[in-house]
N, C-alpha and C positions, 0 to 999 in steps of 0.2 A: 726663421719662421717657415712653417710648412706651406706648401702651395695652396692648400685648402684654406688655411687661416689668412693667407695673403689675399686670396680671392674674396673672402668674406669682408676683409678690411677695406678693400677697394670698393665693394658694393655699398658698404655703409657710408663711406666718404662721398660717393656719388649721390646716394639717395638723400643724404643730409643737405645736399646743395639744391634740391628741388625747391621750387617756389612754395611758400607756405600755403597758398590757396590750393595747389595741387595735392600736397600732403593731406590737407584737411579734407579734400574731396575723397581721397583714397580711404581715409579713416571712416568715412560714412558707411563703408561695407564691413566694418569690424564691430564686434560686441564691445560694450563698455569696458569689460575686463581686458580685452585685447588692446583697446585704445590706451588704457592705463599702462599696460606693459610697454607698448610702443613709445609712449612718452618718455621713457627712461633711456632711449637710444641716444638722443642728442638734444641740444637746446632748441634747435629748429623744430624738431618733432614735438617737443614739450609745449612749445608755443602754439603749434598747429592743433594740438589736442585740446586747447582751451576754446576753440571755436564754439560759440553758443548753439549753433545749428546741430552739432553733434550730440548735445545733451538736452535738446528741446523736449523729448518725450521720455527722458530717463528719470525714474523715481529713485532718489538717493536715500538709503537707509542709514541713519546716524546713531552712533552709540559710542560712549566713552566711559572709562572707569574713573577718569579725572573729574574734578569739580566742574570744569568748563571745557568746551571744545577749544582746540588750539586756534589761534588767530590765523595761522597759515592755512588751515583747513577751510575756515570761513572765507578767507580772501580767495581761495581757489574756487569755492562754490559760487562766489559772487562774480568772478571773472567769467565763469562758464554760464552765467545767468540761469542757474538751476531753478526750475519752476515747480518741481514736485519733491516733497520731502516727507519721509516716514521716520518715526522715532520708535526705538525699542521700548518695551513695557516698563523698564526700570529707569528711564530717563527722568530727570528732575525738572521741576518747573523753571528753575534758573537756566538750565540748558535750553529748554524750549524757547524761552524769552530771548536768550542770547542769539539763537539762530534766526528767529522771526524778525528781530530788530535789524539784524545785519542784511538779510535777504529781502525783507520788507516788500517793496513794490514788485520784485521779480516773482514772488511766490504766488502760485495759482492753485496748487494742490497741497493739502496738509493732512497727513494721517497720524492720529494719536491713538490708534487702535490698541486697547488694552492697557494704556498708560495709567499708572496709579496716581500720577501727579495732577491729572486734569480736574479743574475746579471752575466755578463760575468766575472767580477773580482772574484766573489764568486766561480763560477764554476772552475776557474783556480786554486784557493786554494784547492778546493775539489779534483780535479784530481791529483794535486801534492801530496796530503797526502794519498789518497786512491788508491794505485796502482793495487789492485786486484778487482776493481769494475767490475761486470758483468751485473748488471741491474740498469738502471737509469730511473726514472719517473719524467719528467718535465712538465707534462700536466697542462694546465690552469695557467701556470706561466706568467701572463699578462705583467709583467715588463721585461721579457726576450725577446729580439729581436733576432730572428733566421733568419733574412734576410741577405743580402750580407755583412753587417758590422760585422757579427758574427765571430770573430777570433777563438773562442773555437771550432767551428765546423771543423776546419782544424788541430786540435791537433793530434799528433801521438799517444798519450797515450790512445786514444779512440778505438783503433783497436781491443781490446779484449772484447768490450761490445757486449753482445748477445741479450739483451732486452732493447729497447729504446722507450719511449713514449713522443712525442712532440705535442700531440693533443692540439688544441686550443691555441697555443702559438702565439705571435705577429710575423707577417712577414712570416708565413708558406707558402712559395710560390714555384715557379718553381725552383729557384736557390737552395733553401734549400733542396728540394727533390733530386735534381741532385747531391748535395754534399754528401748525406748520403752514397752511395755505396763506395766512396773513403775513407771516415772517419771511417765508421763502416762496414768493409767487412765481418765480421763474424755474422752479425745480423740474429737471428732466429725469433724474434718477434718485430714488428714495429707498432707503433701507430702514425698516422698522420691525425687524425680526424680533419675535418674543413679546409683541404688544398684546395686552390683555384687556378684556372688558370694554372694548371700543364699541360705542353704540352705532346703530344703523344710520342715525342722523349725522354723526361725525364722518362715517365712511362716505356718505353722500356729499357732504361739504367738501371733503378731500377730492373726490372725483370730479365735482363740478368746477372747483376753483383752480386746480392745477391743470390747466389746459395744455401745458407743454410736457406733462408727465408721460414718459415712455417706458421706463424701467422701474419695476416695483418688487421689493422683497418683503413679503409678509409671512415668511416661514416661521413655524413654531408659534403662530398666533392662534387665537380661539375663534377665528372667523367661521361663520356657519354657512350652510348651503343657501339659506334664504338671503343672508346679507350679501354673499358673493353674487347671487343672481341679480339683486337690485343694483349692486355696484357695477357689474359688468354691462348692464343695460343702459347706463348713462351715455347719451349721444356725444357728450364732450370728451369721453374717455377713449383714447386710441393707444392702447398699450402694445408694445412690441416685445416686452419681456416681463415675465412674472415668475416668482419663486414661491411655491406653496408647500414646500417640504415640511413634513411633520405637523401639518395642520389637522389635528386629530378629529375635528368635528366635520371635516369635509367628506362627502361620499360622491358617488357617481353623479348625483343630481347637480351638485355644484360645478363639477368639472364640465359636464355637458353644457350647462348654461354659459359658462365662461367661453367654451369653444364656439358656441353659436353666435355670441355677441361681440367677441373680440377677435375677429378674423384676421387682423393684421399681426397677430402674435408670431414672432420668429424664435423666441426662446421660452421654453416651458419646462419647469422643474417640478416634478410630482413625487419626489423621494419620500418613501415611507408612508404613503397614503393607502388607506384601506379601500382601494378602488378595484374594479373588475374590467373585463373586456369592454363593457359598455362605454367607459370613458375613453379607451383607446380607439374604439370605433368612431366616436364623435370627433376626436382629435384628427383622425385620418380623413374624415368627411368634410370638416369645416376649415381646418387650419392649413390651407394649401401653401402658405408662405413660410411654414415652420422650417427652421434650420437647426435648432438644438432641441432635442427631446430627451429628458432624463426620467426614466422609470425605475430608478434604483430602489430595490427592495419592495416593489409592488408585486407581491408574491402570489396574488390571485389571478394575475394575467396568464392566459393560456394561449395555445396555438391558434385558437379561433380568432384572436385579434390581429394576427400577423398579416392576413390578406388585405386588411384595411389600411395597413401602413405602407404597402408596396408603392402606391403612388407618391407618398411623401419622400421616398428614398431618392426620387429624382432631384430633390432640392435639399435634403438633409445634409448637414455638415457634421453633426455629432449625434450619436445614438448610444444611450446608456441602458443596458438591460441587466445590470448587476443583480444577482440573486433572483432573477425570474426563472426559477428552476423547473417550472412546468412546461417550458418551451422544449419540445422534443427535437432530437437531432435531425430527423428527416424533414420536419416542417421548417426548421431554421435554414437548412440547406436549400429547400425550395424557395423560401423567402428571399434569400440572397441572390439566387440565380435569376429569379423573376425581376430583380431590380435592374438588371442589365438592359441597356437600351440597344436592341438589336438593329435599329435603323441607322446607328452610327457607331463608330469605333471608340467614342469617348467614354471614359469611366464615370460613374456617378460621383458627385462632389464630396461624398462622405470622407472626412479626414480623421475622425475619432470614433472608435467602436469599443465598447466595453461589454465583454461576455463573462466577466468574473463571476463565479458562482453558478453559472449555467452548467450544472454538473453533467448534463446529458450530451454536451458538446463532444464531437469526435473529429477525427481527421477530415472526414468528408465535408463538414461544415467549414473548417479552416481552409480547405482547398477551394471550396466555392467562394468563400469570402476573398481569398487571395486573387482569384480569377476576375472577380467582378469589381472590387473596390481598389483599383490601382492607385488611387490618390491618397490612401490611408497614411496618416502620419503618426497616429497613436492607436495602439492595439493592446487591449488587456484581456488575456485569456487565462488569468490566474485561476487555480483550483479546477482546471479542466482535466480531470483525472484520466480521461480516456484519450486525450491527445498524445500522440507519439512523435517520434522523429520524422515521420512522413509529413505531418502537419507543419512542423518547424521548417522543414526544407521547402515546403510550398510557400511559406512566408518569406524565407530568405531569397527565393528565386523570383518572386513576383512583386513584392512591396518595396520597391527601391527608394521610395520617399519617406519610409518609416523613420520617425524621430524618437518615439517612445515605444518600448516593447516590454510587457510584463508577463512573465511565465511562472510566477511564484506557485509552488505546490503542484506543478505539473510533473507528477511522480514518474511518468513513463518516458520523459525526455532524458536522453543520455548524451555522452560525448559525440556519438555519431550524428545526432541531430544538429548540434552546434557546429560541428566541423564540416557537415555537408557531404560526408562519405556516402556512397551510393546505397540507397535503401529502396526495397520493393514494397509492395503493398502489405506484406506480412511483417514489415518493420525489421527484417533481417538485412544486415549489410551485405552487399554483393561481394566486396573484396574481403570482408570478415576481419580486417585489420585496421588499426589506427597507426598513423605514422609515428606517434610518440612525440613527446615534448621537444626533444632534440631535433627531430626531423622537421617539425613545424617551425622551430626557430630558424633553422637553415633556410627553409623556404622563404621566410620573411626577409632574411638578409639578402637572398638572391633575387628578391622582387617577383616571386612567383605570384600569379593572379590569385585573388581571394576566392574562398568558397564558403558555404554555410553562412553563418551570421556575419562573416567577414565581408559579404557582398553588400550589407546594409551600411554603406559608408556615411550616410547622413544621421545615423543613430546617435542620439544624445543621452538617452537614459535606458538602462537595461536592468531588469529585475529577474534574477533566476534563483531567488531565495527558496530554500526548502526543496530544491531539486537535488535530492541526496545522491543521485547516481552520476552526477557530473564530477569529473576529476580535473587534475591539472592539464591533461591532454585536451579536454574540451575547451578550457578557457583560452587556449592558444588561438582559437578562432576569432577572438575579439581584439587581438593585439593591433590589428590594422585599422580599428575604428578610431581614427584620430579626432573625431568630433565628440566622442563620448565624454560626458561630464559627470554622470551619475551611474554608479555600479553597486548593485545590491546582491551579495552572495551569502547572505545570512543562512546559517545552518547547512551550508554545502560542506558536509563533514569530511569529504575526501580531499578538500583543497589544502595545499601545503605552502611552504615558503617559496616553492618553485613558481607558483602562480603569482605571488606578490612581487617577486623579483622581475617576472615578465611584465606585469602591469607597470611597475616602476620604470622599467626600461623603455617601454613602447608607448605608454599612455600618459605623457607628462601634462596633459590638459585636464586630467581628472580633478573634479572639485568635491564630489561626495562619494564616500566609500563605506560600505557596511559589511562587517565580517562577524557579526554576532554568532557565537557558537561554533566558529571554525577552530576546533580544538587542536588541530595539528600545526597551526601557525605559531611561530616563535619570534624571538627578537630579530633573527636573521632577515625575515621578510619584512617586519615592521620598520626596521632601520632603513632598508632599501626604499620603502614607501616614503618615510620622512625625509630622506635625502634627495629624492628625485621627483616628488610631486609638489612643486612650489605653489600651486593654486588650490591645494586641498583646504576646504573650509569646514567640512563636516566628516567626522570619522567615528564609526561605531565598532569598537573591538571588545564589547562586553562578552563575558563568558569565554574569553580566550585565555585559558588557564596557564599557558606557557609564556605569556607576556610578562616581562619584568620591568624594573625601573630603567633598564638600558633603553628600551623603546620609548618610554615616556620622556626621558631626559633628551633623547634625540629629537623628539617632536617639539619639546620646549625650545630647542636650539634652532631647528630648521623650519618648522611649520608656522611661520609668522602670520599666515592668513586664516588659521584655524579659529572658528567661532563656536562650533559644537563638537563636544567630545564625550563619548560614553565609555566609561571604564568599569561599569557595574560587574561585580563578581569576578574581577581580575585579582585573584588571591595573592599574587606575588608582587603587586604594586604597593609601594609604601608611601607614607606621608611626605617623605623627603622629595620624591619626584613630583608629587602634587604641588608642593610649595614652589618648585621650579617652574612648573606650568603657569601658575598664577602670576609669578613674577616676570615671566618672559613672553607671555602671549597676551598682548594688550587688547586683542579683538575677541578674546574668548568670552562668549555670552552664556553658554550653558555647559556645565560639567556634571555629568551623572556618575555617582559613586555608590549606587545602591548595593547593599550586601557585600561591600568590600571589607577585607579583614581589619583595616585600620579606621573604619568609618566611625564618626561621632555624630551626634544629632545635628550639629551645625554643619557637618561636611557631607551629609548624605546626598543631597541634591542641590547643587549650587546654581542659582540663576542670578547673573550679575546685572 
């Protein structure tokens, strides 16, 4: 036995002798996936992993191709006292009943979103078994009729529910909304997205009766300005969150009224509304406690609105300006710089910023953003066609807490930006050379300090899709990102097997990988991915023309955690390897086979 193996063996033996309480405490600092992996080390760790405190806030997603869930699985869930369960859309009523009866009193949260099996009779069984339910999600359950014929909506057992989502259910009408206050008097969070033809009287009853209501989703409803005004004026209504996305009848008048009367709002979503600067000015004037503001696709907003948001940035945590393409580069830069508190060295609390589709954004905006918002954890600058390597290096050198970075369609970003090689303002590299893949690999092995995107050690998700100037050299910059779970390199047409082998070697924690349109990738790279990425759950290799059955058979053998796989337009994949996938991957939920050579009508797009 080598000295390294001997050392690892001794460490394992010692750690397995730790008291169960100590191991359980250490596990509290791990993700559920890592706890599950650690539980396989020894019997002591397996027992420690069942501590209910570790799973108190974990929502378990259940799915099986079998007729029933295994007894071992259900016993495991019960030992852990799992309180929140979600089901896949293909789950059967028998499976739902099986889980609910076994977990019964422990169950506090249940999500049946999109499940085809949901019916009145099933809900009756669930409510009878699960007496302590507090949260119920029935959104997109198209088979469930919530109109006047719904007997379950008048059940006394529902009075303790605090979170309810009926969005996009069948028959979501005036009667249904009017019944909610009586059946669910303690509601704190309500989702009724898509409700139509609800009268002013019913809205008033809802607002007056639900005195605990704080969070309301009425997106895609037909609520009018007049109704929203009357509703917002109710003295008993104290909302902290409201979603008004795609409420087509709302204008500036409704939003201004809301802002004037609901001053405790902390979350405001106005996606796809036909509003102007008037609404934004009112938001900045009245909603001083706002933390989340979503102006996605509010395309009439101009630079005139930005000065009125400056004061809000002192408290904003999330700001979405997606497709607000009238915001000019200079005004955005000034807006960000004015957000800095010059009286202290602390950065504003903003952790999420979306500038996707703000096509006038340039490096100066990104530099200003990086200087001011040091607490950013999510940044989306996709489709910023004028951002270059200079902007990327500003991000890499300043935003050390970044978890999510989206650079899709940033055409001027090259390997130099990802690697952090010296660039001046004209975007020309000082040294003029890249070290090359081999040199970068040697640097990694020798423990040389990171540069470029390699500095963002907390990064969990990276999207550089459609950045067509990035090659294998540039991708070496991410090999040291040990926390990376999601990587999207769709249509990076210069990427080859060299990158996939590097990813497989250095990034064993990767869970989601997208390679759509990477035509130079072959079985060599894919086999390396299948053999070395044990946590891989989602893989998109559509339009990878050189992939053959060898890759698919290796995935079937090694990628046991795979749930989503896209093989669309993979011309060399045959039905033989598909059969092996279905036989050997029990967790596979979605298999996309569009435009494949062997496709049949029944095979084109499989949702299990």
